Residue, then its C-alpha position, 0 to 999 in steps of 0.5 A: m921374694i924372699s923373707v928375713a927373720f930375727e929370732n931372739v937375736i943377740k949381738h955383742f961386740d968386745r972392745g978391749t976388756e968392753r963387752v959391748l951389747a949391740l942387739d938385745r933378744v930381737t926378735l923381728e920378721v919381714p915378710a916377703g915383698q914388704f918394705c920395712a924401715v927400722m929406724g933409731p939413734s947411733g948406736s941403736g943396733k939397727s946397722t949391726l941387724l942389716h949386718l946380720a941380715a946379710g950375713i956379712d956378721s954372725p948373731s952372738g946368740g939366736r938365729v937370723l934366717v933368709d928364706g927360712t935358711d939359718l945364715a949360720e948353717l951357710s959356709d963362708d962361700q954359700r953366704t958369699l953367693l946368697r949376697r951376690r945372687r939374692i941380696g942387694l946392698v946399698f951403703q951410705f957412703f957408696n962403696l963405689l970403685v974410684t978407678l972404674s966408670a959407673l958402667e963398669n961399677v955396677a957391672l962389676p958383680l955379674q962379672l964376678d959371678g961369672v957373666g960376660r963383660r959384654e953382656a954384664e955392661r949391657r944390662a948395667g947400662t940398661l939398668l943405669v938408664d932406667l935409673g936416669l944415669r944415660e949420660r953419665l955411664q962412662h963417668r968415674p965416681h969423682q965426676l958424679s954428684g952425691g946423689q948420682m953415685q947413690r944411684v950407681a950404688i943402687a943399681r949395682a945392688l939391683v943388677s943381679e935382680p935380688s929378692l932382698l935389697l938392704a939399704d944402710e942410711p942410704t940418704g945419710n951422706l946425701d943433701s935434701q933434694a938427692g935424698e929426696e929423689v933416692l927415697h923415691l927411686l928405692r920406694a918406685t924400684a921396690d914397688r915396681r920389682r917387688h922387692t923385700v926391703l929392709l931399710v936402717t936410718h936415723d931419719a924420721h922422714a927417710a922411714s916414712i917411705g915403708d910400709r912397716l917402721v921398727r923402732l930400735h933403742d939400745g939394742r931393743m925393739v920398742s916399737d912395731s908399727y904399719g901403714a903408709g909412713a907408719s908414724a915415722a915422725g911420732 
């Protein structure tokens, strides 16, 4: 397990002549093993926060630390390796490769890290079966439902056995039943594998599965609460 921390983080984007402030002096520590949900409306800065935690983007000010290491001190290659080996990413729109089967999509991160195809597919297949997709291993994304595609995406995020799981609106593109199944899967998987989880969402029900709820508004933290459900609907 690893921790992630944001120390007085500022992030702005330049859009033409306009400077947009996405995060405004955010300080937040998610200790190892915690399931933290970050909730806020569109434009609140929650996805930006997740991208900074993954090292996909860099802060304009302040520091982002993963397991005590300032991501700004890592090279691009080191950040890529960190994401590949220690961070699992789950996105709203799945980001599956349409020409690959479910099995091949999940095996791909292992192969990119030098694992042989047979072993990569063995590990991917075991995980997909564990997530209830035994009959869908050879199906391509267009042959899967939204919930099944998100399960494949979760399997891809987990296949490298990461310590930190980052989920960006994982139910945002699903119907209510599929979304509920994905939330249950994320919670059960995090508990079983003892991941540190940072989930961002605009949905109160999705946020309620965390141990902790942080609210963002206009790039600022406006509340921080603990406990099962963390009063997400409040």
